[in-house]
Backbone as a printed PyTorch tensor [residue, N CA C, xyz], in Angstrom:
tensor([[[ -2.4960,  19.0150, -19.5600],
         [ -2.2990,  19.2550, -18.6220],
         [ -1.1320,  20.5170, -18.3220]],

        [[ -0.3960,  20.7050, -18.8050],
         [  0.3480,  21.5980, -18.2580],
         [  0.7300,  23.0680, -18.0340]],

        [[ -1.4540,  23.5760, -18.9120],
         [ -1.8280,  23.7800, -18.2910],
         [ -2.6220,  25.0480, -17.1410]],

        [[ -2.8560,  23.0730, -17.0500],
         [ -3.4250,  22.8030, -15.7520],
         [ -1.9770,  23.4140, -14.3990]],

        [[ -1.0170,  22.5610, -15.3060],
         [ -0.2320,  22.9480, -13.7650],
         [  0.1770,  24.4050, -13.2260]],

        [[  0.2020,  24.7490, -14.5340],
         [  0.9710,  25.7870, -14.6880],
         [  0.0350,  26.8840, -14.3570]],

        [[ -1.1730,  27.1430, -14.2460],
         [ -2.2250,  28.4710, -13.2580],
         [ -1.9330,  27.7030, -11.6150]],

        [[ -1.8450,  26.5010, -11.8770],
         [ -1.9950,  25.3220,  -9.9680],
         [ -0.2940,  26.7180,  -9.6820]],

        [[  0.3060,  26.8120, -10.3070],
         [  1.3500,  27.7660,  -8.8450],
         [ -0.1500,  29.0220,  -8.3160]],

        [[ -1.2380,  29.0270,  -8.7750],
         [ -1.8300,  29.8220,  -8.2870],
         [ -3.1290,  29.8150,  -7.3500]],

        [[ -2.8550,  28.4270,  -6.9970],
         [ -3.7980,  27.6820,  -6.0670],
         [ -3.3340,  28.2940,  -5.2710]],

        [[ -4.3770,  26.8780,  -4.3090],
         [ -4.5070,  26.6370,  -2.4640],
         [ -3.2280,  25.1680,  -2.3880]],

        [[ -3.6940,  24.3860,  -3.8060],
         [ -2.7380,  23.9820,  -3.8210],
         [ -1.5080,  23.6000,  -4.7960]],

        [[  0.2200,  24.9960,  -4.2840],
         [  0.5270,  24.9360,  -5.2830],
         [  1.4410,  24.2770,  -4.6560]],

        [[  2.4680,  23.6760,  -5.8460],
         [  3.2190,  22.8070,  -4.9970],
         [  4.9320,  23.6120,  -4.5230]],

        [[  5.6000,  23.5810,  -3.3300],
         [  6.5140,  24.4450,  -3.0880],
         [  7.6220,  24.9300,  -4.6140]],

        [[  7.8050,  26.4900,  -4.0450],
         [  8.7250,  27.4780,  -5.0740],
         [  9.4880,  26.1520,  -6.0020]],

        [[ 10.8230,  25.5210,  -4.9470],
         [ 11.3690,  24.8340,  -5.0080],
         [ 11.1790,  23.7540,  -5.3160]],

        [[ 10.0630,  23.6530,  -5.8170],
         [  9.6630,  21.2290,  -6.8500],
         [  9.5110,  21.9420,  -7.5720]],

        [[ 10.3580,  21.1830,  -8.4870],
         [ 10.1620,  21.6190, -10.5280],
         [  8.5440,  20.4960, -10.8490]],

        [[  8.3630,  20.8750, -11.8370],
         [  6.7510,  20.0160, -12.0300],
         [  7.7040,  18.0890, -11.7470]],

        [[  5.8600,  17.7190, -11.4810],
         [  6.2950,  16.6780, -12.5910],
         [  4.8900,  15.7310, -12.4090]],

        [[  5.3820,  14.2330, -13.7220],
         [  4.0660,  14.8070, -14.3130],
         [  2.6290,  13.3410, -13.2610]],

        [[  3.6280,  12.8340, -12.6320],
         [  2.5490,  11.9630, -11.8190],
         [  1.7540,  12.9140, -10.3710]],

        [[  2.5800,  13.8620,  -9.9190],
         [  1.5940,  14.4100,  -9.3010],
         [  1.0350,  15.6610,  -9.7310]],

        [[  0.1560,  15.9810, -10.8800],
         [  0.4510,  16.5980, -11.8850],
         [ -1.2430,  15.7560, -11.6460]],

        [[ -1.4060,  14.8880, -12.4040],
         [ -2.6020,  13.9650, -12.3420],
         [ -2.9940,  13.4960, -11.2980]],

        [[ -2.5290,  13.6810,  -9.9900],
         [ -3.0420,  13.5500,  -8.8380],
         [ -3.5260,  13.9350,  -8.2490]],

        [[ -3.5880,  15.2740,  -8.3990],
         [ -3.8030,  16.0670,  -8.5050],
         [ -5.3500,  16.9140,  -9.3200]],

        [[ -5.2730,  16.1720, -10.2900],
         [ -6.2660,  16.6690, -11.6570],
         [ -7.0870,  15.5940, -10.4690]],

        [[ -7.3860,  14.7030, -10.3890],
         [ -8.1850,  13.2630,  -9.9940],
         [ -8.6110,  13.2070,  -9.0250]],

        [[ -7.6400,  14.3760,  -8.4380],
         [ -8.2860,  13.8480,  -6.8530],
         [ -9.4550,  15.6260,  -6.4040]],

        [[ -9.4650,  16.3690,  -7.2600],
         [-10.2400,  16.7100,  -8.2980],
         [-11.5300,  16.7980,  -8.6480]],

        [[-11.5170,  16.9170, -10.4030],
         [-11.7270,  15.9150, -10.6430],
         [-13.5710,  14.9870, -10.7280]],

        [[-12.7170,  14.0130,  -9.0820],
         [-13.2960,  13.4380,  -8.7380],
         [-14.2380,  13.9110,  -7.5450]],

        [[-13.5810,  15.1370,  -6.5070],
         [-14.5920,  16.3490,  -6.3130],
         [-15.4510,  17.0760,  -7.1280]],

        [[-15.0260,  16.7990,  -8.0080],
         [-16.3230,  18.2210,  -9.2310],
         [-17.5280,  16.5960,  -8.9460]],

        [[-17.6100,  15.8930,  -9.3490],
         [-18.0920,  14.9920,  -9.7280],
         [-19.3520,  14.7740,  -9.1220]],

        [[-18.4510,  14.2470,  -7.1050],
         [-18.9100,  14.0660,  -7.0450],
         [-19.9150,  15.1950,  -6.0910]],

        [[-19.7860,  16.6110,  -6.5830],
         [-20.6460,  17.8710,  -5.6050],
         [-21.6410,  18.1820,  -7.0150]],

        [[-21.0080,  17.8860,  -8.0910],
         [-22.6480,  17.4540,  -8.7500],
         [-23.4410,  16.2760,  -9.3340]],

        [[-23.3110,  15.2410,  -7.7690],
         [-23.7940,  14.2240,  -8.1670],
         [-24.2060,  13.9030, -10.4250]],

        [[-22.5400,  13.6670, -10.4130],
         [-22.3640,  12.7640, -11.6840],
         [-21.9730,  12.0660, -11.1660]],

        [[-21.9860,  10.5090, -12.4290],
         [-21.9650,   9.1690, -12.2330],
         [-20.5480,   9.3580, -13.7720]],

        [[-19.2400,   9.0910, -13.2050],
         [-18.4510,   9.5350, -14.2930],
         [-18.8120,   8.3970, -15.4540]],

        [[-19.4780,   7.1220, -15.7070],
         [-19.9670,   5.5530, -16.0940],
         [-20.3560,   6.4600, -17.2260]],

        [[-21.8640,   7.0450, -16.8310],
         [-22.5300,   7.3680, -17.2900],
         [-22.3930,   8.0470, -17.9390]],

        [[-21.4190,   9.0950, -17.6470],
         [-21.0530,  10.1960, -18.9630],
         [-20.3420,   9.4920, -20.0920]],

        [[-18.9240,   8.9160, -19.6350],
         [-18.7140,   8.4040, -21.0130],
         [-19.3850,   7.5340, -21.3500]],

        [[-20.1820,   7.0780, -21.1420],
         [-21.5970,   6.1230, -22.0250],
         [-22.1940,   6.7330, -23.1320]],

        [[-22.9910,   7.8970, -22.4180],
         [-23.4790,   9.2400, -23.3420],
         [-22.4260,  10.0400, -24.0810]],

        [[-21.1790,  10.2930, -23.7060],
         [-21.0790,  10.6130, -24.5330],
         [-20.6590,   9.6760, -26.2400]],

        [[-20.1490,   8.8350, -25.5120],
         [-19.9850,   7.6020, -27.0400],
         [-21.2400,   7.5960, -27.6150]],

        [[-22.6460,   7.7490, -26.9540],
         [-23.1580,   8.0450, -27.7010],
         [-23.6840,   8.5780, -29.1780]],

        [[-23.2900,  10.0080, -27.2370],
         [-23.3810,  11.3180, -28.7290],
         [-22.3320,  11.4090, -29.8280]],

        [[-21.3080,  10.7830, -30.1720],
         [-20.3870,  10.9530, -30.4880],
         [-19.8240,   9.3370, -31.8440]],

        [[-21.4060,   7.9900, -30.9570],
         [-20.7520,   7.3600, -32.1420],
         [-19.7430,   5.9520, -32.2450]],

        [[-19.0950,   6.2340, -31.4170],
         [-18.0120,   4.8480, -31.0450],
         [-18.6950,   4.1130, -29.5950]],

        [[-18.8790,   2.6710, -30.2240],
         [-19.1710,   1.4590, -30.6940],
         [-18.5880,   1.1530, -28.7190]],

        [[-19.5730,   1.3010, -28.0370],
         [-19.2700,   0.3830, -26.4400],
         [-18.6700,  -0.2940, -26.9900]],

        [[-17.7130,  -0.8130, -26.0970],
         [-16.6510,  -2.1900, -26.5560],
         [-17.5230,  -3.6790, -24.6380]],

        [[-18.6220,  -3.0650, -24.4090],
         [-18.9450,  -3.8360, -23.5180],
         [-20.1080,  -3.9590, -24.4420]],

        [[-20.4980,  -4.2480, -24.9530],
         [-22.0840,  -4.1930, -26.4450],
         [-21.5940,  -5.5570, -27.1430]]])
């Protein structure tokens, strides 16, 4: 997350120079961008996580 926030200073979504990094703000921006990424690629997050659990042999708590 700290790397994401550091690079954010050079993005279109950069915070004001006089505002220090805030963890909740960083997570909010990351969430928005991740949601957009998944939408554009027509991916379902829940399904992606399910596949990773199978891949890594992690028990699904819903089973």
